[in-house]
C-alpha positions in Angstrom: 0.0 0.0 0.0 1.2 3.6 -0.7 1.0 4.3 3.1 4.4 2.8 3.8 6.9 3.8 6.6 8.3 6.4 4.6 5.1 8.2 4.2 4.1 7.6 7.7 7.3 9.3 8.9 6.4 12.5 6.9 2.7 12.5 7.7 3.6 12.4 11.3 6.0 15.3 10.8 3.3 17.2 8.8 0.7 16.6 11.8 3.0 17.7 14.3 3.9 20.8 12.7 0.2 21.7 12.2 -1.3 20.2 15.4 1.3 20.4 18.0 0.0 22.7 20.9 -3.7 22.4 19.8 -6.7 21.5 21.8 -8.9 18.6 21.1 -12.5 20.0 21.0 -14.6 17.3 19.3 -14.3 13.4 19.0 -16.7 11.5 16.7 -16.5 7.9 15.7 -18.1 7.6 12.1 -18.5 3.6 12.0 -16.7 0.7 13.7 -13.3 1.5 12.2 -13.2 5.4 11.6 -12.7 8.3 14.3 -12.5 12.1 13.6 -10.9 14.3 16.1 -11.5 18.1 15.7 -8.4 20.2 17.0 -8.3 23.9 17.5 -4.6 25.0 16.7 -3.2 28.3 15.6 -6.6 29.9 15.4 -8.0 27.3 13.2 -10.2 24.2 13.5 -8.7 21.0 12.0 -10.2 17.6 11.3 -8.0 14.7 12.1 -9.2 11.5 10.3 -8.1 7.9 11.5 -9.4 4.6 10.2 -8.3 1.1 11.0 -10.2 -0.2 7.8 -8.1 -3.0 6.2 -8.2 -1.7 2.8 -7.7 2.0 3.6 -6.0 2.4 6.9 -4.7 5.8 7.4 -4.3 9.1 9.4 -4.4 12.6 8.0 -6.2 16.0 8.0 -9.4 16.3 6.1 -11.7 18.9 4.7 -14.6 16.5 4.4 -17.8 17.0 6.4 -19.0 13.7 7.8 -22.4 12.7 9.1 -22.1 11.6 12.7 -24.0 8.8 14.4 -26.8 9.5 16.7 -25.6 7.3 19.5 -21.8 7.3 19.8 -20.1 3.9 20.2 -18.3 2.9 23.4 -14.8 3.4 22.1 -15.8 6.9 21.1 -17.3 7.8 24.4 -13.9 6.5 25.9 -11.8 8.7 23.7 -14.1 11.8 24.9 -13.5 10.7 28.4 -9.8 10.5 28.2 -8.7 13.0 25.2 -11.4 15.9 25.2 -9.9 19.3 26.2 -6.4 17.7 25.9 -3.4 19.4 24.5 -1.6 17.7 21.7 2.0 17.6 22.7 3.2 15.9 19.3 3.2 13.1 16.7 5.8 10.7 16.3 6.6 7.4 14.6 8.8 4.4 15.6 11.5 4.4 13.0 10.0 3.6 9.6 7.3 1.6 10.9 3.7 2.3 9.9 2.8 3.3 13.5 2.1 6.9 14.3 1.6 8.1 18.0 -0.3 11.1 19.1 0.5 12.1 22.5 -1.7 14.5 24.7 -1.7 16.2 28.0 -4.9 15.9 29.5 -6.6 16.9 32.9 -8.0 13.9 34.8 -10.7 13.6 37.2 -8.6 14.9 39.9 -7.6 17.9 38.2 -4.0 16.6 37.7 -2.3 16.6 34.3 -1.6 13.1 32.7 -0.3 11.9 29.4 -2.4 9.9 27.1 -1.3 8.4 23.7 -3.4 7.4 20.7 -1.7 5.0 18.5 -2.8 4.1 15.0 -1.2 1.1 13.3 -1.5 1.1 9.7 -1.2 -2.4 8.9 -3.6 -3.6 6.4 -6.1 -6.1 8.1 -4.0 -5.9 11.3 -4.8 -2.1 11.5 -5.9 -0.7 14.9 -6.5 2.6 16.8 -5.3 2.0 20.5 -5.6 4.4 23.5 -2.9 4.1 26.0 -2.3 5.7 29.6 0.9 7.3 30.8 2.4 3.9 31.5 1.8 2.7 28.0 -1.0 0.4 29.3 -4.0 -0.3 27.0 -7.3 1.7 28.0 -9.1 0.3 25.1 -8.8 -0.3 21.1 -11.1 0.0 18.2 -10.3 -3.6 17.6 -9.6 -6.3 20.3 -7.1 -8.9 19.4 -7.2 -11.8 22.0 -4.8 -14.7 22.6 -6.8 -16.9 20.3 -6.1 -14.4 17.4 -2.5 -13.5 18.2 -0.5 -15.4 20.7 2.6 -13.0 20.5 0.6 -9.9 21.0 -2.6 -9.2 22.7 -4.5 -5.9 22.4 -6.9 -5.7 25.2 -7.7 -3.3 27.9 -5.3 -3.3 30.9 -2.5 -5.1 28.8 0.7 -3.5 28.3 1.2 -2.1 25.0 3.7 -4.0 23.0 5.0 -2.9 19.5 4.3 -5.3 16.7 7.2 -7.5 15.8 9.9 -5.7 13.9 10.7 -6.9 10.5 14.2 -7.8 9.8 14.8 -5.1 7.2 17.6 -2.6 6.5 17.3 1.0 7.3 17.7 3.1 4.0 19.2 5.9 5.7 22.1 3.8 7.2 25.0 3.6 4.9 25.8 0.0 5.9 22.5 -0.8 4.2 24.1 -0.3 0.7 27.0 -2.8 1.7 24.4 -5.4 2.5 22.5 -4.6 -0.7 25.6 -5.3 -2.7 26.4 -8.6 -0.9 22.9 -9.9 -1.1 21.7 -9.0 -4.6 23.8 -11.6 -6.6 22.2 -14.4 -4.6 18.6 -13.4 -4.9 16.5 -14.8 -7.7 13.5 -12.7 -7.0 12.7 -9.7 -9.1 14.6 -6.6 -8.4 11.6 -4.9 -7.2 10.6 -7.7 -4.8 14.3 -7.8 -3.6 14.2 -4.3 -2.6 10.7 -4.7 -0.9 12.2 -7.7 1.1 15.2 -5.7 2.4 14.4 -2.1 2.6 12.4 -0.9 5.7 9.7 1.5 5.2 9.5 0.9 1.5 6.1 -0.2 -0.2 5.8 -1.9 -3.6 5.1 1.5 -5.2 8.3 3.0 -4.0 10.2 0.0 -4.9 8.9 -0.2 -8.6 9.7 3.5 -8.8 13.2 2.9 -7.7 13.5 0.2 -10.5 12.0 2.6 -13.0 14.1 5.4 -12.3 17.3 3.4 -12.8 15.8 2.0 -16.2 16.0 -1.7 -15.0 13.6 -4.2 -16.6 10.8 -4.7 -14.0 11.1 -8.6 -14.6 14.9 -8.8 -14.1 16.0 -10.9 -11.1 18.4 -9.1 -8.6 20.9 -11.9 -9.2 21.2 -10.8 -12.8 21.9 -7.1 -12.1 25.2 -5.8 -13.3 27.6 -4.0 -10.8 26.8 -0.8 -12.6 23.1 -1.4 -12.3 23.4 -2.1 -8.5 25.5 0.9 -8.0 22.9 3.2 -9.8 20.3 1.5 -7.7 22.0 2.4 -4.5 22.7 5.9 -5.6 18.9 6.5 -6.4 17.9 5.1 -3.0 20.5 7.5 -1.4 19.4 10.4 -3.5 15.6 9.7 -2.7 16.3 9.8 1.2 18.6 12.8 1.0 16.0 14.7 -1.1 13.1 13.8 1.5 15.4 14.9 4.4 16.7 18.1 2.6 13.7 19.4 0.7 10.8 17.6 2.3 8.1 15.4 0.9 6.4 16.2 -2.6 2.9 15.1 -2.2 1.4 13.6 -5.3 -1.5 11.5 -6.8 -0.9 9.8 -10.0 -3.7 8.7 -12.4 -4.3 5.9 -14.8 -3.6 7.3 -18.2 -6.9 7.8 -20.3 -9.3 7.0 -17.5 -8.3 9.7 -15.0 -8.6 7.1 -12.5 -6.6 7.6 -9.1 -4.2 4.9 -9.0 -1.6 5.7 -6.1 -0.4 8.6 -3.8 2.9 9.2 -2.0 5.3 11.7 -0.7 7.8 11.5 -3.5 7.3 12.1 -7.2 6.4 8.9 -9.0 8.0 9.3 -12.4 6.7 5.9 -13.7 3.3 7.5 -14.2 2.6 10.2 -16.9 -0.6 11.6 -15.4 0.0 13.2 -11.9 -1.5 15.9 -9.5 0.6 17.8 -7.0 -0.4 19.1 -3.5 1.0 21.2 -0.8 0.4 18.9 2.0 0.4 15.0 2.3 -2.9 15.4 4.0 -4.4 17.0 0.9 -3.0 14.3 -1.3 -4.3 11.3 0.8 -7.6 12.9 1.4 -8.3 13.9 -2.2 -7.0 10.2 -3.4 -9.5 8.5 -1.0 -12.4 11.0 -1.9 -12.0 10.3 -5.6 -11.6 6.6 -5.1 -14.6 6.1 -2.7 -16.6 8.7 -4.9 -15.9 6.5 -8.0 -16.8 3.2 -5.9 -19.8 4.9 -4.5 -20.9 6.1 -7.8 -20.4 2.7 -9.4 -22.3 0.9 -6.8 -25.2 3.6 -7.0 -25.1 3.0 -10.7 -25.3 -0.7 -10.4 -28.1 -0.3 -8.0 -30.2 1.8 -10.3 -29.2 -0.1 -13.2 -30.6 -3.5 -11.4 -33.7 -1.5 -10.4 -34.3 -0.4 -14.1 -33.4 -4.0 -15.5 -36.1 -5.5 -13.3 -38.9 -3.1 -14.4 -37.6 -3.8 -18.0 -37.8 -7.5 -17.6 -41.2 -7.2 -16.2 -42.3 -5.1 -19.2 -40.9 -7.4 -21.6 -42.7 -10.5 -20.1 -46.0 -8.3 -20.2 -45.3 -7.4 -23.8 -44.7 -11.0 -24.7 -48.0 -12.0 -23.0 -50.0 -9.2 -24.7 -48.4 -10.1 -28.1 -49.6 -13.5 -27.8 -53.1 -12.4 -26.8 -53.2 -10.0 -29.6 -52.3 -12.8 -32.0 -54.7 -15.2 -30.5 -57.6 -12.7 -30.4 -57.0 -10.9 -33.9 -59.6 -13.1 -35.5 -62.2 -12.2 -33.0 -64.7 -11.3 -36.1 -65.1 -14.9 -37.0 -66.8 -15.7 -33.7 -69.4 -13.0 -34.5 -69.8 -14.5 -37.9 -70.4 -18.0 -36.6 -72.8 -16.5 -34.1 -74.9 -14.9 -36.7 -74.7 -17.7 -39.2 -75.9 -20.3 -36.6 -78.9 -17.9 -35.6 -79.8 -17.5 -39.4 -79.7 -21.1 -40.0 -81.2 -22.2 -36.6 -84.2 -23.9 -38.3 -81.9 -26.4 -39.8 -79.7 -27.3 -36.8 -80.5 -29.5 -33.8 -78.9 -30.4 -30.5 -76.3 -33.3 -31.0 -74.6 -31.9 -34.0 -71.0 -31.5 -33.9 -70.7 -29.2 -37.0 -72.8 -27.2 -39.3 -72.1 -26.6 -43.1 -74.0 -23.3 -43.9 -73.8 -20.7 -46.6 -71.8 -17.7 -45.7 -74.1 -14.8 -46.9 -71.1 -12.2 -46.2 -68.9 -14.0 -48.8 -69.5 -12.3 -52.2 -69.2 -15.5 -53.9 -71.8 -17.4 -51.5 -69.2 -20.0 -50.5 -70.2 -22.4 -47.7 -68.4 -22.4 -44.2 -68.0 -25.1 -41.7 -68.9 -24.0 -38.2 -67.8 -26.4 -35.0 -70.7 -27.0 -32.7 -70.9 -28.3 -29.2 -73.3 -31.4 -29.4 -74.4 -31.1 -25.8 -75.7 -27.5 -26.5 -78.5 -26.4 -28.5 -78.2 -24.3 -31.6 -79.3 -21.3 -29.4 -76.6 -22.0 -26.9 -74.0 -22.5 -29.5 -74.7 -19.1 -31.0 -74.8 -17.4 -27.8 -71.3 -19.1 -26.8 -70.0 -17.7 -30.1 -71.2 -14.2 -29.3 -69.6 -14.6 -25.7 -66.3 -15.5 -27.3 -66.6 -12.6 -29.7 -67.1 -10.2 -27.1 -64.3 -11.7 -24.9 -61.7 -11.8 -27.9 -62.7 -8.2 -29.2 -62.0 -6.9 -25.5 -58.7 -8.7 -25.3 -57.7 -7.7 -28.7 -58.4 -3.9 -28.3 -56.9 -4.0 -24.5 -53.6 -6.0 -25.7 -53.3 -3.5 -28.4 -53.3 -0.6 -26.3 -51.1 -2.4 -23.8 -48.4 -3.3 -26.7 -48.3 0.3 -27.6 -48.0 1.5 -24.0 -45.6 -1.2 -23.1 -43.2 -0.3 -26.1 -43.2 3.1 -25.0 -42.4 2.2 -21.5 -39.6 -0.2 -22.7 -38.1 2.6 -24.9 -38.3 4.9 -21.9 -36.4 2.5 -19.5 -34.0 1.7 -22.0 -33.2 5.5 -22.3 -32.9 5.6 -18.5 -30.5 2.4 -18.6 -28.5 4.4 -21.2 -28.3 7.5 -18.9 -27.3 5.4 -16.0 -24.4 3.7 -18.0 -23.0 7.1 -19.2 -23.5 9.1 -15.9 -20.3 10.8 -15.0 -21.0 11.9 -11.3 -23.2 11.7 -8.3 -25.2 14.7 -9.4 -26.4 12.9 -12.7 -27.1 9.7 -10.8 -29.2 11.7 -8.2 -31.1 13.3 -11.1 -31.9 9.9 -12.4 -32.7 8.3 -9.1 -35.4 11.3 -8.5 -36.8 10.8 -11.9 -37.2 7.2 -11.3 -39.1 8.1 -8.2 -41.3 10.7 -9.9 -42.1 8.0 -12.5 -43.1 5.6 -9.6 -40.3 3.2 -10.2 -38.3 3.8 -7.1 -38.6 5.2 -3.6 -37.7 8.8 -2.9 -34.2 9.0 -1.3 -34.0 10.3 2.2 -31.1 11.9 4.3 -31.6 12.0 7.9 -35.5 12.1 7.5 -35.3 14.8 4.9 -36.1 14.3 1.4 -33.4 14.9 -1.0 -34.1 17.9 -3.4 -33.7 17.7 -7.0 -30.3 18.5 -8.6 -30.3 21.4 -11.1 -30.0 20.2 -14.7 -27.5 21.6 -17.0 -26.8 20.1 -20.7 -23.2 19.9 -21.8 -22.2 22.7 -23.9 -19.8 22.4 -26.9 -18.7 24.9 -29.7 -18.4 23.5 -33.2 -15.3 24.1 -35.6 -17.6 26.9 -37.3 -18.3 28.6 -33.9 -21.9 27.4 -33.3 -22.8 26.4 -29.8 -24.0 22.8 -29.5 -26.2 21.6 -26.3 -26.2 18.0 -25.2 -28.8 16.5 -22.9 -27.3 13.7 -20.7 -30.5 12.4 -19.0 -34.2 12.4 -19.6 -34.8 15.4 -17.6 -31.9 17.3 -19.2 -33.3 16.3 -22.6 -36.8 17.7 -21.6 -35.2 20.9 -20.4 -33.0 21.3 -23.4 -35.7 20.7 -26.1 -38.7 22.1 -24.5 -37.4 25.2 -22.5 -33.9 26.3 -23.6 -34.1 25.4 -27.3 -35.7 28.2 -29.7 -37.8 27.2 -32.7 -35.3 28.2 -35.1 -32.6 25.8 -33.6 -31.8 22.5 -35.1 -32.7 19.4 -33.0 -30.9 15.8 -33.5 -31.6 12.4 -32.2 -30.4 9.0 -33.2 -32.9 7.2 -35.2 -34.8 4.5 -33.4 -32.1 4.4 -30.7 -32.1 5.6 -26.9 -29.9 8.6 -26.6 -29.4 12.4 -26.0 -31.1 15.2 -27.4 -28.8 17.5 -29.3 -29.4 20.9 -30.1 -27.5 23.4 -32.4 -28.0 27.2 -31.6 -28.5 28.7 -34.9 -29.0 32.2 -33.8 -30.8 32.8 -36.9 -27.9 31.7 -39.2 -27.6 28.9 -41.6 -25.8 25.9 -40.1 -22.9 24.7 -42.2 -22.7 21.1 -43.2 -19.6 20.6 -41.1 -21.2 21.7 -37.8 -24.3 19.7 -38.6 -22.0 16.5 -39.1 -20.3 17.4 -35.8 -23.5 17.4 -33.8 -24.6 14.2 -35.6 -21.5 12.7 -34.5 -22.0 13.8 -30.8 -25.7 12.5 -31.0 -24.3 9.2 -32.1 -21.7 9.2 -29.4 -24.3 9.9 -26.7 -26.4 7.2 -27.6 -26.9 3.4 -27.0 -25.1 3.0 -30.5 -21.9 4.5 -29.4 -19.9 1.3 -30.4 -21.3 1.1 -33.8 -19.2 2.5 -36.8 -22.2 4.2 -38.4 -25.6 5.2 -37.2 -28.6 7.1 -38.7 -29.1 10.6 -37.1 -32.5 12.4 -37.6 -32.6 16.2 -37.5 -35.1 18.7 -37.8 -36.1 22.4 -36.4 -37.1 22.5 -32.8 -40.5 23.6 -33.8 -41.1 20.4 -35.3 -40.5 18.5 -32.1 -43.5 17.9 -29.6 -44.1 16.3 -26.2 -47.3 14.1 -26.3 -49.5 14.8 -23.2 -48.5 12.5 -20.4 -45.4 11.3 -22.1 -42.5 10.1 -19.9 -39.3 12.4 -19.4 -37.3 12.6 -22.6 -40.1 11.1 -24.8 -41.0 13.4 -27.8 -42.3 13.0 -31.4 -41.0 15.0 -34.4 -42.0 15.6 -38.0 -40.6 17.0 -41.2 -37.0 15.6 -40.5 -34.2 14.6 -42.5 -31.5 12.0 -41.8 -27.8 12.0 -41.8 -25.4 9.1 -41.4 -22.6 9.7 -38.8 -19.8 7.9 -36.9 -20.0 8.4 -33.3 -17.4 10.9 -31.9 -16.5 12.2 -28.5 -16.5 15.8 -28.0 -12.8 17.4 -27.5 -13.9 20.2 -25.5 -16.5 21.5 -23.3 -17.8 25.0 -22.1 -18.5 25.3 -18.4 -21.5 27.2 -17.2 
């Protein structure tokens, strides 16, 4: 993990420089693993965030606001009892281990000053937050570790705090380390990166990989195959990195996956192995931003999956109902024959009698006067057979008319749900997902989201704005509500409206400003319409376009659903916009 011993050392120094001498004013426990401590230092309020979560254990200052639980957990009450009002004496680490200690001076129940320590151990699934008294006895911890879990080191109230077993690694600040690396490298068959990870204290895989990259060594090359020159370059790079950190201080950075802008890592040194990076003034800013982006993406992905699952369930129900109604429609479409049978039986009732299984009669509706055979129920009289056919006629006619209406309504509903599904799959942030969620609530597909008993207010909608190569403004809706706002409220009658033919997608509008739109701008807008549609992955797609005055919304139609007339069609290849105008 990026939060290695090197990072721990410098985040502790940063916290010490900012919070030392500050007073602890508030303490909240967010969940079973995370704590936020508010500190008043140098005339400002700071929030110190600590978590023992296995996947993201860390300590840093944060700008985020958190919702606090109504009832504080027991560990939180204990922290308040022992730390509230205390003055922070400092932060420090134990060498290059991932253990950071905050020491505070607190007034006890008798009015005497006493020293308390809050220790956070950033060690993956073994991470913990531990409160100690002045004698290093454990008052309590956020996670209890008993003898049955760890026979070497119990973390329980009243036990003496013992540091985790030290790893037999080399201190990168000690010159003797370099001699050891020279001796050991030739006999190590592991990759150079793994060799460094095994031997250097405080170095994470990210930092070891960075060293190998900077020296220009193949990342698959075993340490045993390093030349003398490569080994020396590697040692020089380690020494150079440590001297730079000590002399110039850390350089907080977040690095991103190229092309996706997905945060990959953070550290206190520049990671040259990545092309896309963002620099920060403080380590806390870097780590806070990294996890905010990371969890925002994960949260959005989860919300998108939940919304997608909800819509897909409704879509599946609609498709099943459509199949049923299509079958009913097919079975009932010949309902007129039952009326004909009933009338012909009535007209020939004098020639029919009970016990007959069929009747061959002249069809007086046929221009050629052809005869027709009518099946009969031999247990019923001719009158009863006629009555039965009229009953079948009425039932089949009702089913035919009803299923026809249902088919049309279900096709429209399926088209709407597919458009929502497209919007979910292409939502870029929480605001757009909230907008979709509220739209689904308004249409009766979902429950309204609540926050602490309050209904969530609708998010403002704002279509994407792009300028064409000819200088025309192109507006693109990215959800059904945005589409409605764009087409029905923002667009003028003389503007040009575009949409992919028979495919769910965005409404696209070219602002004409009363001018004639050049063919190149029309093609660009059509390409964007193809890109912001379900047909994005096709090579060519038909896009309809017309003046906005020809686009209407039927009464009672769902969001984003319109009809249009007097249109033309252009074939375009999907193209992502290269630039965007912010509002």
